[in-house]
C-alpha positions as CSV (number, residue, x, y, z in Angstrom):
1,M,-28.4,7.7,-21.5
2,A,-32.0,7.2,-22.6
3,G,-32.9,10.5,-20.9
4,A,-30.3,12.4,-22.9
5,V,-31.6,10.8,-26.2
6,Q,-35.1,11.7,-25.1
7,L,-34.1,15.3,-24.6
8,I,-32.5,15.5,-28.1
9,L,-35.5,13.7,-29.8
10,G,-38.0,15.9,-28.0
11,F,-36.1,19.1,-29.0
12,I,-36.0,17.9,-32.7
13,R,-39.7,17.1,-32.5
14,Y,-40.4,20.5,-30.9
15,L,-38.7,22.1,-33.9
16,G,-41.3,20.6,-36.2
17,V,-39.7,17.3,-37.4
18,T,-42.7,15.0,-36.8
19,A,-40.8,12.0,-38.2
20,V,-39.1,11.4,-34.8
21,A,-42.5,11.1,-32.9
22,Q,-42.5,7.3,-32.8
23,M,-38.9,7.2,-31.8
24,H,-39.5,9.7,-29.1
25,F,-42.4,7.6,-27.8
26,A,-40.3,4.3,-27.9
27,V,-37.4,5.8,-26.0
28,A,-39.8,7.3,-23.5
29,V,-41.2,3.9,-22.7
30,L,-37.6,2.5,-22.5
31,A,-36.5,5.3,-20.2
32,M,-39.6,4.8,-18.0
33,V,-39.2,1.1,-17.6
34,A,-35.4,1.4,-17.0
35,S,-35.9,4.1,-14.3
36,I,-38.5,1.9,-12.5
37,V,-36.2,-1.1,-12.6
38,A,-33.3,1.1,-11.4
39,G,-35.4,2.4,-8.5
40,A,-36.3,-1.2,-7.5
41,A,-32.7,-2.3,-7.8
42,A,-31.5,0.6,-5.7
43,L,-33.9,-0.5,-2.9
44,G,-32.5,-4.0,-3.1
45,F,-28.9,-3.0,-3.1
46,R,-29.5,-0.7,-0.1
47,Q,-30.8,-3.6,1.9
48,V,-27.9,-5.8,1.0
49,S,-25.0,-3.3,1.2
50,Q,-26.2,-0.5,3.5
51,G,-25.7,1.9,0.5
52,D,-26.1,5.6,0.4
53,S,-29.8,6.6,1.1
54,N,-29.5,9.7,-1.1
55,V,-28.8,7.4,-4.1
56,V,-31.8,5.3,-3.3
57,W,-34.1,8.3,-2.9
58,L,-32.9,9.9,-6.1
59,A,-33.4,6.6,-8.0
60,L,-37.0,6.4,-6.7
61,L,-37.6,10.0,-7.4
62,M,-36.4,9.5,-11.0
63,A,-38.8,6.6,-11.4
64,I,-41.7,8.7,-10.2
65,T,-40.6,11.6,-12.4
66,S,-40.5,9.4,-15.4
67,V,-44.0,8.1,-14.8
68,I,-45.3,11.7,-14.3
69,Q,-43.5,12.9,-17.4
70,Y,-44.9,10.0,-19.5
71,G,-48.4,10.9,-18.3
72,L,-48.0,14.5,-19.1
73,G,-46.8,13.6,-22.6
74,E,-49.8,11.3,-23.2
75,A,-52.1,14.1,-21.9
76,S,-50.4,16.6,-24.3
77,V,-49.5,19.0,-21.6
78,V,-46.4,20.2,-23.5
79,I,-44.8,22.8,-21.3
80,A,-45.0,20.8,-18.1
81,H,-43.9,17.7,-20.1
82,M,-40.8,19.5,-21.3
83,A,-40.0,20.9,-17.9
84,M,-40.3,17.5,-16.3
85,G,-38.1,16.1,-19.1
86,V,-35.3,18.6,-18.3
87,I,-35.7,17.7,-14.6
88,F,-35.5,14.0,-15.5
89,V,-32.3,14.5,-17.5
90,I,-30.6,16.5,-14.7
91,G,-31.7,13.9,-12.1
92,T,-30.5,10.9,-14.1
93,V,-27.2,12.5,-14.9
94,T,-26.8,13.3,-11.2
95,L,-27.7,9.8,-10.2
96,A,-25.2,8.3,-12.7
97,A,-22.5,10.6,-11.3
98,L,-23.3,9.6,-7.7
99,V,-23.3,5.9,-8.6
100,Y,-20.1,5.9,-10.7
101,C,-18.1,8.1,-8.4
102,R,-18.9,6.1,-5.3
103,P,-20.0,2.6,-6.0
104,F,-22.1,0.6,-3.6
105,F,-19.7,-2.4,-3.6
106,S,-16.0,-1.8,-3.1
107,A,-13.0,-4.1,-2.5
108,E,-11.8,-2.0,0.4
109,T,-15.0,-2.3,2.5
110,T,-15.8,-5.3,4.6
111,N,-19.1,-6.4,6.0
112,E,-18.7,-7.3,9.6
């Protein structure tokens, strides 16, 4: 969700509305911290439940992408920052779809 808000705020900022600059920065920090926590949680859940390794790798890749994107934004590399932002949104939406469509914990599965 923070990734989609980031995309909208970034687009508004790109159009010349500088009033959203601080909000764009705040949501960027929130998205980066959330993606790092999600990547660490995916590693923990994989060890507990033998979850899907694709979900774990995608969660870790999104954490790395968010850190790179944040760094590009701080370095004012605008085109690369925007490209990484679009990749981040696509990746996080894909990750959410994978997690919500096939949860790690299910009542039908048993751990034997």
